[in-house]
PyMOL commands that place a pseudoatom at each C-alpha (Angstrom):
pseudoatom trace, name=CA, resn=MET, resi=1, chain=A, elem=C, hetatm=0, pos=[-27.442, 29.675, 44.822]
pseudoatom trace, name=CA, resn=LYS, resi=2, chain=A, elem=C, hetatm=0, pos=[-29.553, 32.402, 46.364]
pseudoatom trace, name=CA, resn=GLN, resi=3, chain=A, elem=C, hetatm=0, pos=[-28.861, 36.121, 46.344]
pseudoatom trace, name=CA, resn=GLN, resi=4, chain=A, elem=C, hetatm=0, pos=[-28.254, 36.179, 50.105]
pseudoatom trace, name=CA, resn=GLU, resi=5, chain=A, elem=C, hetatm=0, pos=[-25.485, 33.607, 49.698]
pseudoatom trace, name=CA, resn=ILE, resi=6, chain=A, elem=C, hetatm=0, pos=[-23.959, 35.595, 46.840]
pseudoatom trace, name=CA, resn=ASN, resi=7, chain=A, elem=C, hetatm=0, pos=[-23.923, 38.797, 48.908]
pseudoatom trace, name=CA, resn=LYS, resi=8, chain=A, elem=C, hetatm=0, pos=[-21.837, 37.091, 51.602]
pseudoatom trace, name=CA, resn=LEU, resi=9, chain=A, elem=C, hetatm=0, pos=[-19.110, 35.950, 49.192]
pseudoatom trace, name=CA, resn=SER, resi=10, chain=A, elem=C, hetatm=0, pos=[-15.828, 37.792, 48.813]
pseudoatom trace, name=CA, resn=LEU, resi=11, chain=A, elem=C, hetatm=0, pos=[-14.716, 39.204, 45.471]
pseudoatom trace, name=CA, resn=GLU, resi=12, chain=A, elem=C, hetatm=0, pos=[-12.277, 36.342, 44.877]
pseudoatom trace, name=CA, resn=ASP, resi=13, chain=A, elem=C, hetatm=0, pos=[-14.959, 33.774, 45.674]
pseudoatom trace, name=CA, resn=LEU, resi=14, chain=A, elem=C, hetatm=0, pos=[-17.354, 35.469, 43.267]
pseudoatom trace, name=CA, resn=ASN, resi=15, chain=A, elem=C, hetatm=0, pos=[-14.823, 35.300, 40.450]
pseudoatom trace, name=CA, resn=SER, resi=16, chain=A, elem=C, hetatm=0, pos=[-13.946, 31.670, 41.105]
pseudoatom trace, name=CA, resn=ARG, resi=17, chain=A, elem=C, hetatm=0, pos=[-17.596, 30.621, 41.402]
pseudoatom trace, name=CA, resn=LEU, resi=18, chain=A, elem=C, hetatm=0, pos=[-18.452, 32.471, 38.195]
pseudoatom trace, name=CA, resn=VAL, resi=19, chain=A, elem=C, hetatm=0, pos=[-15.719, 30.658, 36.273]
pseudoatom trace, name=CA, resn=ASP, resi=20, chain=A, elem=C, hetatm=0, pos=[-16.805, 27.344, 37.772]
pseudoatom trace, name=CA, resn=PHE, resi=21, chain=A, elem=C, hetatm=0, pos=[-20.478, 27.854, 36.939]
pseudoatom trace, name=CA, resn=LYS, resi=22, chain=A, elem=C, hetatm=0, pos=[-19.636, 28.915, 33.374]
pseudoatom trace, name=CA, resn=LYS, resi=23, chain=A, elem=C, hetatm=0, pos=[-17.666, 25.683, 32.878]
pseudoatom trace, name=CA, resn=GLN, resi=24, chain=A, elem=C, hetatm=0, pos=[-20.535, 23.637, 34.304]
pseudoatom trace, name=CA, resn=TYR, resi=25, chain=A, elem=C, hetatm=0, pos=[-23.012, 25.482, 32.082]
pseudoatom trace, name=CA, resn=ALA, resi=26, chain=A, elem=C, hetatm=0, pos=[-20.971, 24.812, 28.942]
pseudoatom trace, name=CA, resn=ASN, resi=27, chain=A, elem=C, hetatm=0, pos=[-20.648, 21.159, 29.921]
pseudoatom trace, name=CA, resn=LEU, resi=28, chain=A, elem=C, hetatm=0, pos=[-24.365, 20.894, 30.584]
pseudoatom trace, name=CA, resn=LYS, resi=29, chain=A, elem=C, hetatm=0, pos=[-25.239, 22.439, 27.223]
pseudoatom trace, name=CA, resn=LEU, resi=30, chain=A, elem=C, hetatm=0, pos=[-22.901, 20.080, 25.398]
pseudoatom trace, name=CA, resn=THR, resi=31, chain=A, elem=C, hetatm=0, pos=[-24.293, 17.065, 27.222]
pseudoatom trace, name=CA, resn=HIS, resi=32, chain=A, elem=C, hetatm=0, pos=[-27.834, 18.152, 26.427]
pseudoatom trace, name=CA, resn=LYS, resi=33, chain=A, elem=C, hetatm=0, pos=[-27.016, 18.458, 22.724]
pseudoatom trace, name=CA, resn=MET, resi=34, chain=A, elem=C, hetatm=0, pos=[-25.608, 14.925, 22.616]
pseudoatom trace, name=CA, resn=ALA, resi=35, chain=A, elem=C, hetatm=0, pos=[-28.461, 13.311, 24.532]
pseudoatom trace, name=CA, resn=PRO, resi=36, chain=A, elem=C, hetatm=0, pos=[-31.335, 14.958, 26.408]
pseudoatom trace, name=CA, resn=ILE, resi=37, chain=A, elem=C, hetatm=0, pos=[-30.611, 15.348, 30.103]
pseudoatom trace, name=CA, resn=GLU, resi=38, chain=A, elem=C, hetatm=0, pos=[-33.138, 14.320, 32.771]
pseudoatom trace, name=CA, resn=ASN, resi=39, chain=A, elem=C, hetatm=0, pos=[-33.954, 17.835, 33.909]
pseudoatom trace, name=CA, resn=PRO, resi=40, chain=A, elem=C, hetatm=0, pos=[-33.448, 20.480, 31.194]
pseudoatom trace, name=CA, resn=LEU, resi=41, chain=A, elem=C, hetatm=0, pos=[-34.561, 23.174, 33.650]
pseudoatom trace, name=CA, resn=ARG, resi=42, chain=A, elem=C, hetatm=0, pos=[-31.095, 22.863, 35.214]
pseudoatom trace, name=CA, resn=ILE, resi=43, chain=A, elem=C, hetatm=0, pos=[-29.785, 24.783, 32.194]
pseudoatom trace, name=CA, resn=THR, resi=44, chain=A, elem=C, hetatm=0, pos=[-32.125, 27.685, 32.923]
pseudoatom trace, name=CA, resn=SER, resi=45, chain=A, elem=C, hetatm=0, pos=[-31.345, 27.736, 36.625]
pseudoatom trace, name=CA, resn=MET, resi=46, chain=A, elem=C, hetatm=0, pos=[-27.595, 27.608, 35.928]
pseudoatom trace, name=CA, resn=ARG, resi=47, chain=A, elem=C, hetatm=0, pos=[-27.915, 30.557, 33.547]
pseudoatom trace, name=CA, resn=LYS, resi=48, chain=A, elem=C, hetatm=0, pos=[-29.772, 32.538, 36.216]
pseudoatom trace, name=CA, resn=VAL, resi=49, chain=A, elem=C, hetatm=0, pos=[-27.082, 31.843, 38.813]
pseudoatom trace, name=CA, resn=ILE, resi=50, chain=A, elem=C, hetatm=0, pos=[-24.416, 33.019, 36.359]
pseudoatom trace, name=CA, resn=ALA, resi=51, chain=A, elem=C, hetatm=0, pos=[-26.415, 36.207, 35.803]
pseudoatom trace, name=CA, resn=ARG, resi=52, chain=A, elem=C, hetatm=0, pos=[-26.716, 36.798, 39.558]
pseudoatom trace, name=CA, resn=LEU, resi=53, chain=A, elem=C, hetatm=0, pos=[-22.984, 36.354, 40.060]
pseudoatom trace, name=CA, resn=SER, resi=54, chain=A, elem=C, hetatm=0, pos=[-22.178, 38.671, 37.147]
pseudoatom trace, name=CA, resn=SER, resi=55, chain=A, elem=C, hetatm=0, pos=[-24.588, 41.290, 38.430]
pseudoatom trace, name=CA, resn=GLU, resi=56, chain=A, elem=C, hetatm=0, pos=[-23.049, 41.216, 41.879]
pseudoatom trace, name=CA, resn=LEU, resi=57, chain=A, elem=C, hetatm=0, pos=[-19.546, 41.600, 40.425]
pseudoatom trace, name=CA, resn=THR, resi=58, chain=A, elem=C, hetatm=0, pos=[-20.689, 44.568, 38.336]
pseudoatom trace, name=CA, resn=LYS, resi=59, chain=A, elem=C, hetatm=0, pos=[-22.399, 46.146, 41.343]
pseudoatom trace, name=CA, resn=ARG, resi=60, chain=A, elem=C, hetatm=0, pos=[-19.291, 45.831, 43.474]
pseudoatom trace, name=CA, resn=SER, resi=61, chain=A, elem=C, hetatm=0, pos=[-16.978, 47.184, 40.774]
pseudoatom trace, name=CA, resn=ASN, resi=62, chain=A, elem=C, hetatm=0, pos=[-19.231, 50.219, 40.291]
pseudoatom trace, name=CA, resn=GLN, resi=63, chain=A, elem=C, hetatm=0, pos=[-19.215, 50.940, 44.033]
pseudoatom trace, name=CA, resn=ALA, resi=64, chain=A, elem=C, hetatm=0, pos=[-15.423, 50.942, 44.273]
for i in range(1, 64): cmd.bond("trace and resi %d" % i, "trace and resi %d" % (i + 1))
show_as sticks, trace
zoom trace
């Protein structure tokens, strides 16, 4: 998910996407601990998306 896409989302969408990505991230980490996944770089990219979403939420809450 790119920053331009994140900027277009509403506040409710940001919150729901953040929760969804956090669940996926936890699932991915657990799966990777059990057996190595094909592309471990997905973990890194998922973490970066979560950080982007969190940053955007913080930015919007500070503006209000």
